[in-house]
C-alpha positions in Angstrom: -25.4 27.2 -29.7 -27.4 26.3 -32.6 -28.7 22.7 -32.9 -28.3 22.0 -29.3 -31.6 20.7 -27.8 -31.5 22.3 -24.4 -33.1 20.5 -21.2 -36.8 21.5 -20.4 -37.4 22.8 -16.9 -39.3 19.1 -16.4 -36.4 17.6 -18.0 -33.7 19.5 -15.8 -36.2 18.9 -12.3 -35.4 15.0 -13.1 -31.8 15.6 -14.0 -30.5 18.3 -11.7 -31.5 16.5 -8.3 -30.5 12.9 -9.8 -26.9 14.5 -10.3 -26.4 15.7 -6.6 -28.5 13.1 -4.8 -26.4 10.3 -6.1 -23.2 12.1 -5.5 -24.5 13.0 -1.9 -25.9 9.6 -1.1 -22.3 8.1 -2.0 -20.9 10.4 0.0 -23.1 9.7 3.1 -22.7 5.9 2.4 -19.1 6.0 2.1 -18.8 8.4 5.6 -21.1 5.7 7.4 -19.2 2.9 6.2 -15.5 4.7 7.2 -16.7 5.9 10.3 -18.1 2.5 11.5 -15.9 -0.2 9.8 -12.8 1.9 8.3 -13.8 0.8 4.6 -14.3 3.1 1.9 -17.6 2.6 0.1 -15.7 1.7 -3.1 -13.6 -1.0 -1.2 -17.1 -2.2 0.0 -18.5 -2.8 -3.1 -15.1 -4.3 -4.7 -15.8 -7.0 -1.6 -19.1 -7.1 -2.4 -18.8 -8.1 -6.1 -16.3 -10.7 -5.2 -18.6 -12.2 -2.4 -21.3 -12.4 -4.9 -19.2 -14.9 -6.8 -19.6 -18.6 -6.2 -16.3 -19.3 -6.0 -15.5 -15.6 -4.2 -13.3 -14.6 -7.4 -13.4 -12.6 -10.6 -11.3 -11.6 -13.2 -10.1 -8.0 -12.8 -11.2 -6.8 -16.2 -14.9 -8.2 -15.5 -14.8 -6.9 -11.9 -13.7 -3.2 -13.3 -16.7 -3.8 -16.0 -19.0 -4.6 -13.1 -18.4 -1.7 -10.9 -17.6 0.6 -13.8 -14.1 1.6 -13.3 -11.6 1.7 -15.2 -8.8 -1.2 -15.0 -5.6 1.3 -14.0 -8.0 2.9 -10.8 -9.4 -1.0 -10.1 -5.6 -2.1 -10.2 -4.5 0.4 -7.8 -7.3 0.0 -5.2 -7.1 -3.5 -5.6 -3.2 -3.2 -4.5 -4.2 -1.3 -1.9 -6.9 -3.8 -0.7 -4.2 -6.6 -1.0 -2.0 -5.1 1.3 -4.9 -4.6 3.7 -5.3 -8.4 3.3 -9.1 -7.7 2.3 -8.3 -9.8 -1.1 -5.2 -11.0 -3.0 -4.7 -11.4 -6.8 -3.9 -14.6 -8.7 -2.9 -15.2 -12.1 -5.7 -16.4 -14.3 -4.8 -20.2 -15.0 -6.9 -19.8 -18.1 -5.4 -16.5 -19.6 -1.7 -15.9 -19.1 -2.1 -12.1 -19.3 -5.5 -12.3 -17.3 -5.4 -11.3 -13.2 -8.4 -12.7 -10.7 -9.0 -10.8 -7.6 -10.4 -13.3 -4.6 -11.5 -11.7 -1.6 -9.5 -13.3 1.5 -10.9 -14.4 4.8 -10.3 -10.9 6.0 -12.2 -9.6 3.3 -15.3 -11.6 3.9 -15.0 -11.1 7.9 -15.0 -7.2 7.3 -17.9 -7.3 4.6 -19.9 -9.8 7.1 -19.5 -6.7 9.9 -20.1 -3.8 7.5 -23.0 -5.1 5.5 -25.7 -4.0 8.1 -24.5 -0.5 8.3 -24.2 -0.3 4.8 -28.0 -2.3 4.2 -29.2 0.6 7.0 -27.8 3.7 5.1 -29.6 2.4 1.7 -32.7 1.4 3.2 -32.8 5.1 5.4 -31.6 7.2 2.9 -33.3 5.6 -0.1 -35.6 2.7 -0.1 -37.3 4.0 2.8 -38.2 7.3 1.0 -39.9 5.7 -2.2 -43.2 3.8 -2.7 -42.9 0.5 -4.0 -44.1 1.6 -7.2 -41.2 4.2 -6.8 -39.0 1.7 -6.5 -40.1 -0.1 -9.4 -40.2 2.7 -11.7 -36.8 3.8 -10.4 -35.5 0.0 -11.0 -37.0 0.0 -14.7 -35.6 3.4 -15.3 -31.6 3.2 -14.4 -31.7 -0.8 -15.9 -32.5 0.9 -19.0 -29.5 3.7 -18.6 -27.6 0.9 -17.8 -28.3 -1.2 -20.6 -27.5 1.5 -22.9 -24.6 2.6 -21.3 -23.2 -1.1 -21.3 -24.1 -1.2 -25.5 -21.8 1.6 -25.6 -19.1 -0.1 -23.9 -19.3 2.4 -21.4 
């Protein structure tokens, strides 16, 4: 195609392993969490985001942004998690149209049990494979990518 600036060999060597490795890493972390604690990686990530808040709650729209999810997809996920007793949804007192997700004691208990499994997986399958310098480079590179995507409204 005219005008397309195709990836060079070295650019392709950076791109393809990233695509496949990031997908397989998420699959591996998901499998470890589901086998050990019967919680998916995406559900675990919701619980982490809520737990990181001072009051253990967050507006659904902000939570969707933090997770890189759509509001619709997150709404279905949160609804399922609510049925499981891991969190609850309440109306936002400051915005009648807004909804807040809040972690429940059962959600906190699951997070406390699952966190060591997740952290061990992250260490074993990523962090321990990188030198401290490579970790810094990865942090800088993906912080830049994330900032760019945030500016685009992604």
